[in-house]
N, C-alpha and C positions, 0 to 999 in steps of 0.2 A: 504493500500500500504506500509506503514512504516514497519508493521510487516513482510510482504512478503520480503521486501528488507533485513531486519535483519535476516530472516530465511535462506536465500540463496536458490539456486535452489534445492539442495538435500532435504532440509527440506520441501520446498514447494511441491515437488513431493511426499513426505511422507504424506502430509496433503492436497491433491489436492482440496477437496471441500472447505476448508477454503481459500486456495489460490485463487480459482476462485470467490467465493462469496465476497471476500474483494477487488477484483481488477476488472477484465474484466466483471464480472457478478454482480457488486455491485448494478446496477440498478434494478435487479430482487430480490435482497436479502431481506428477512423478518427477523426481529429480532433486535439485538443490539450488542454491543462490546463483550459480553460474549458468545453469541450463534447466529448463522445465519442459515437460511434454504431457500431453493428454495420454491416458491409456489407449493403446492401439484400437481397442474395440469401440472407444468413444469417438476419437478423431485422430487423424494422422499428424496433427500439428504440434510443433515445438517452437521454442524461442530461446535465445541466448542473451545473457546480460550485456555483452559487448562483443567486439570482433577480435578479442585476444585469443592466442593459442590455447590458453587455459579454458576459456569458455567453449571453444570448439571441441577440445578434448573431453570436457564434461558431457557435452552432447553426444559424442561418439560412444561414451560409456553407457548411455541410456538406450542404445540401439542394439537389440539382439542381432545375431548373424542373419544376413539377407533381409533385414527389416528396413523399410524406408521411412523417412520422416519428411514433413513439409514445413518450411519456414516461410513466413510472409514478411517481407522487408521493403523498406522504401527505396533501397538501392540494391544492386546486384551483389551477391556474396562471392568471396574468393576464399574458400575454406582451405586449411592446410591439408597435408597428406593423410591425416587420420580420417578424413571424410571425402567422399567422391560425389560429384554432381551427376545425377541421372537426367534431370530435365529442368528447364526454366520456362515459366509461362507468365505472361503479363495479365493482371487483373485490374479492373477499375473498382475503386472504392467509392460507393455512392451513398448519399446521405439525404434524409428527408427532414427538412426543417420548416415546412409549411403545412397547413391543413390539407388533408386528402380530399380529392373530389369524391362525391357520393358514389359508392359502388353501384354498378348496374345490377338489376335483379338477377338472382340465381339461386341455386340450391343452398340450403343451410349447411355450412361446414360442420363436421363432426370432430370432437376432441379425440385424438389418437392416443393410445396407450400401449402397454406391454403386449397385449393380445394382438395388436396390429403390426408388430415389428416385422414378422416374416413377409407380410404383404408390402410394407414400406421398403424393405430391402429389395424385393422383387421389382417394385416400381422404380426405385432409384437405379437398379441394374439395367432396366429397359431404357431409361431416359438420360442417365448420366448427368445429373445436375451438379455433381461435385461429390466429394467423399461423404459417404453415409454408412455407418457401421451398426452393429447389433446393439450398441449402447449409446448411440448418438442421441436418442430420445431423452436421455438423462440431462441434457444441456438446457432444455426449456420446453416450451409449449409447442406441440405439433398438432396441426389440424388438417383435415382431408375431406375429400368429396368421394362418395360412393355412387356407382351406377350399376344397377342390376346386382347389387350386393358386393361388387368388386371395387377395390380402392383404385381410383383413376386419377387422382390429383392430390398433392400434399404440399405443405410448406411449414416451416417452423422456426424456432429461435435457436441460435447457436451461441456465439461468444457474447459475453456481457462484461462491461467494465464502465466505471464512472457513470455517466448518464446515457450510455449507448447500449443498444441491443441489436445484435446482428440477425437479420432474417436470412434463412438459408434453406437448401433442399427444396427449392421451388420447382416443381415438375408436374407435368401432365402427360398421361398416356397418349401416344401418338394418335390413337383412334378417337380421342376426345378433345383434341386441340381445336382452337377456333371458337370455343364456346364461352370464353371469358373466365375460365376457372382459375388460371394463374393470377389474374388481376383481382378476382374476388378474394382469394386466399391472402394475397399480399395486403389488400386493403383492410381485411379483418385483423390481421396481425398488427399492421402498422397503427391502426386506429386504437387498438388495445394498448400498444406500447406508448403512444402519445397520450392516452388517457391516464397513464401512470407518471406523466411529466418526464418521460424518457424520449430518446431520439432514435428512430430506426436507422440502421445502416445495412448495407449489403455489399457483397463482393461478387463480381461477375467477370468471366473470362473476356478479355478485351475484344476477341473476335466474334463473340456471341451477339451479333447485331440485333437479332430479334428480341432477345431478353432486354438488351439495353434500351431499345425503343419503347418497350412496355414500361420499364422503370422510369424513363423520361416522362412518359405520358402520365404516370401516377404522381409525378412531382419530385422524384429523386434527382439529385444533382451530382454530377461527378466531382468528387473532391480531389482525388489524385490517382495516379497509377502506382500499383505495388507489384512486386515480383514474387511469385511463388517458386521456391527452389526445392526440388526433391533430392534428398541426399540419402546415402547409406554409409555405414562404417566401412572404411577401406581395409 
């Protein structure tokens, strides 16, 4: 918490995984003061205190053999030999700081829970909205839409820190796209977050033009570009 207060909101947004793991999600964090990570079943994300060799070494010690981890940073990483880079990908960090437009009519979203995890994993596997694991649901509130009894759309809350709550896992089965389900779920989650005097944020791959257009329409503004770096212990 002390480092987050010293960082300020802008710096915390630039390092969202560290900000979450050292405050609201401290109870889930694995590691120590130089490197923290979520349990692999919750999320693949980790963060380091700084760019020193000691911090990178601490991160490497958190990684079992052949296990990857993802870091979200404001600039590109240049890790030492104890870690190897598998992939880099740009994401846009978007923030909603104004009232939402009224959502279009649609089905009433359902609160999802442990009994829905298998279907949530299957839906995420079909649509690939980003990482979603068997314990991701522990991070926050997830809601969904069912059609004919099957889960066809979902979205939920992931990282939390300071006054910010991240909306994530926004996905719709391909057979049910074009019906406004993603916008409906986003609107419901964002309105609830704003009703708690908090600010919704989200992260989207920079090449995902369709999703970015939807978020723009709902009032999210691009704050900055971050880099997701996938690493493994060398």
